[in-house]
N, C-alpha and C positions, 0 to 999 in steps of 0.2 A: 750386513744385508738389511733394506730393505724392505720389511711387513710386505704381505704380499698383497691384490688390491682383493675386492672380491668378484670380479673378472674373472681374472689369474686365478684363481681357484676353482671356481667353476670352467674351467677351459680344463686343467689339471687333471682335473676331475673325470672329467669329459674324457678329456684322453688315455684317463687307465679302465676306466669301462670299456671304450672301442678293443685297448691292444688288449687286454681276456685281460689283467690286471685285479680288478673287484668285482668279483661277479652281475656287478647291480648297481645300480649310479645312487651317490646317497641321498636324494632328494624324492628318490623311487624308494626305496629302505625304510624309511618315513612313512608313507601311505599305511592306509591300510588293507594288512591284507589277505584270502580265504588260501586258507589248504581247498586243496579242489582235486580230484578225480574222472576224468574225460575216460571211452570207454569206445568204441567205435559204436555207427548208429544202426546195425542190426540185432539181430537174437541172440542177442548174450548168453546164452542161458545153454543154446548147439554150440557155441560159438562159428565159426564161419566154419564149414563141412567143401577142402580140398582135394581132390583126387593126388597122386604122381602126378608132376612134373605139369600138374595146371595151378594156373594162377591167378590170383582174385584182388581188385582194388578195395579196400576197406574203406569209406569213410569216417570223422572224426570230423564230427561239426561241433568248432566255437558260441557258447551264448552270448548272444549279444548284447547283453546288460556289465561287460569289461573286457580288461586285455586280461586271455593269464600267459603264464611266461612257465615255460614248460623247462622242469627240471631234471623228470628225470621217464625215461623210455622203458615201458616192458610190457615185452611179446611170448608167449608158452604156446605150448598143442600140445593136442590130449597119450601120445604116444606117453609113454609109460620105459622105453627102450634107448636106448643111446644117441640111432637114429632119433629121436626126436631132434634138436638143434640143427638139423638140418633142408636148409631156408634160406633163404634172400630172399629183399629186406630194402625199398626204395621209398623212402616219405616224402613228401613234396606240399608242399604250400600253395594250392592255389590259390591265394587270393593277391601273395605274394607276384607266384610263379617260378618261387625257387623251391630249387629241388636242398636237401641236406646232406644230399651226396652227388658225388660222380657218375654211378652208376648201381646196383645192385648190391649191397652190402652182404656180408653171409649172416645169422641171425645174430650168432651169434659173438660181435664184432658191432653189433650198434644195440643192444634189447641186453635188458638185467630178462628175471623171470621170478623174483620174488625175491629168494633168497641168497639170488646171488644181483643184489641191484645192479643200473643199470642209471649210474648221476655223469648225465652230463660234463663237462667242463666250466664249459658258458650254456648255463640259464637258452635259449630261444622265444623272445615274444610275438605273435599270437596275436592278432588282430581281433577283434571283435563279430563273430561275424564269420570268421573264418573257416573254411574247408581245409581239415589235413586225409591227406591220400596216401592211402600206408599199401602199398604191392606186396605182393606179400606170391613167394614160387615154394610150391609145397618138389623139394628133393626129400622125399625122407623113402624113400621108398614104397609106403602105401599111404593112403586115405589117412586125412588127420585132416582134427578141426584146431585150429588157429581160434584168438585171444589175446586179444592188445589192448594197450591204458596206456596214454598221460597223467605221469604224478604231477605235481606244481604249487602255485596258486591263483588264485586271481586278485587283477589291481584294483584296485578299487580310486575312482580319482584322473587314477592315466592320465597326461592332454596330451594333445597330438605331436607338441615340441617335442618332449620326453620321449614319445615313443619313435619318435624321427629320426632321434639318440641313436635309440634301445639298435634301430632297425636295421644299421650299418652295421655291425655283426651279424656275422651268421655262425653258430656251430656246427659246425660238417663234416665228412667224411672223404676224404678219398683215398682212395680201390689201384695203388697195384699191380696188378690182374699177370695171372701166368696165365696166357687163354690153354696151350699144352702139358702142363704141368712140370713136374722135373721129373727125366730120364733119369734109369740105374745111373751111377757114380756121377750125376752129371758136373758137367765146369760155369761158372763162368755167366750162366744166362743169366737172361737179362728182361729187367722188370722196368716200366719208365709208370710217371704220372705230372698230365702238365700243366698248373698251377694257369685259371681260367684266370682271361684275362682285364676283366671286370673287377679284379678281389685280390690284396697279397694276401695271404696264407700259411697265421701261426701254428704251425705245428705244435702238440701236447700229449696228443699218445697213442703205443703202440699194437695189437692186437693182431694175431693170426692163430683165433681160432679152429683155420681151413689143415692148414700145414702143420701145428703142434700136434692136434689130433692123427697125422697122417705119420708124424716121431714115433704115434706111437705104437704103430704097428707095423712098422720099420724094421728090417734085422741085415745082417749083412755085412755089414762095413766089415769095409780092415779091421779101423782102428773104431770108429765109433758109430754112430747111426744118425750124425745130427741131421740137419741143415745150420746153412751156413749161411748169409747174413753179408754184407756191403751192403750202407745208403750211403746215395754219391752227392749233392746240389751242384747239375751238373753243371749251372748257367755259370753260379758262384762259382764254378771252380776248389769245388772242400767239400772233403770227405765229412760222415756224423761217425767214424772210428779208423784205426787208426789198421785196423786190421779184422780181416773178417769174422766175426763171432758165432756161434750155435745160434739159433735164433729164436731159442726157448729164454736165452740170456740176456732181449736185447725186446720182448711182446711176449703179452700174455692173451686174454681170453675173459668178457665174462661168465663163461659157463660151457664148457664138453667132453666130449670125451679124453676119458687119457688113460683111456685102461679095454684093453681088446674083452674084458669080462660083458658078460647078458646086466646093464639095467646098471651097471654103475656110472657116474659121471661122478662131477666135479663142478666147486664151485672157483669164481678166479676171482683175474680186474687183469686191468692194460698198464702195460709198463708208464710210470709217465713220467717226462719229463717237467725234471724241479725249474730247468730252464727253457722251453719254451721256445724252438728253432724257426724265423725265422726260414721262410721263401718267398718271393715276388712273383708277381703276378708277370705272369709268360713265363714262370723258370718248369724245367724238367728235374722231379727229385726220381732217380732214375740206382734202383736192386738192381745187385751180383747176388746171385745165390751160383752154391755146391747142392749139391744132395752125394752128403758122404756115406750113406748102404746103401748095397747093392737091392732095391727095392722103389721103385717105374713109386711117381710120385703122380693118381694122372687126373686133370687137370677139369674142370678150370682150380688153379687157387691162389687163394688169395693176402694181402701187406697189406689191412686199413690202415690209412693213419688219420687218425684223430683232433682236431684242435676246431680255430677260427675262421673266416671269413673276413674280409675287415676290407667294408666299402669305402669311395671318397661320400658317397650319401646316400642317405632311404631307399 
């Protein structure tokens, strides 16, 4: 086989990056970079105080001196009980008007807390002077202070052409929402997400903090208390498994309550697909859920599908 030309090698590198094979472009990896942490612009000594049920928009402002590559997201509340994780989060890059999820995501499916790190499957690039909006809704049942931080690196000397290539890929989370939850002994409760028409989606990770926590409190099933699930790409007419499986076999969580004992919780990680799944734009990913217990799972509850959106252009 003839040697590849420099242009062919470059095109291959770009394709590997955009499809999420490589976390960063080789020429960008050679640039000078500096580890850095951005916090929200409010008084971080006291956090953002939210009453139960209250939502607030936190602003994270990127400096004007360099691009910033977001590699980790961490959000904590000041509570020390298992209710500390009960919040919803939606993050939006107001500079590009791109949200990082199709709807608010359970806190421990979108953010870590330091001891249970949240690494983005594929880092997101933010332009100099970008503003990141982090909307947090407090569902803990009591007032709480929230703190947020982005961990990553400043990239020195990144060109506009390089940035435009990197912005053709966006780390993203689709939320498969069951707004009414799962009734006791429910069978074939369906939920679905529709993939946006501007981009294909490459599914890499599955998380389900809310349903795993609900399983921990469930009881009364004749054979088990598991939540069973089948995932299907209905547009491509393709199942992702040969039969319904317990949700805990195929989904994880970054952290959350796993027992009903006060002040007990655990770190964890999402289920990562070694071979990511491609779901085309306008496609529909459907989930079919059974509740084997006689304990109703009150809604809304979610299965979060994490991966990357792949755009034709930045």
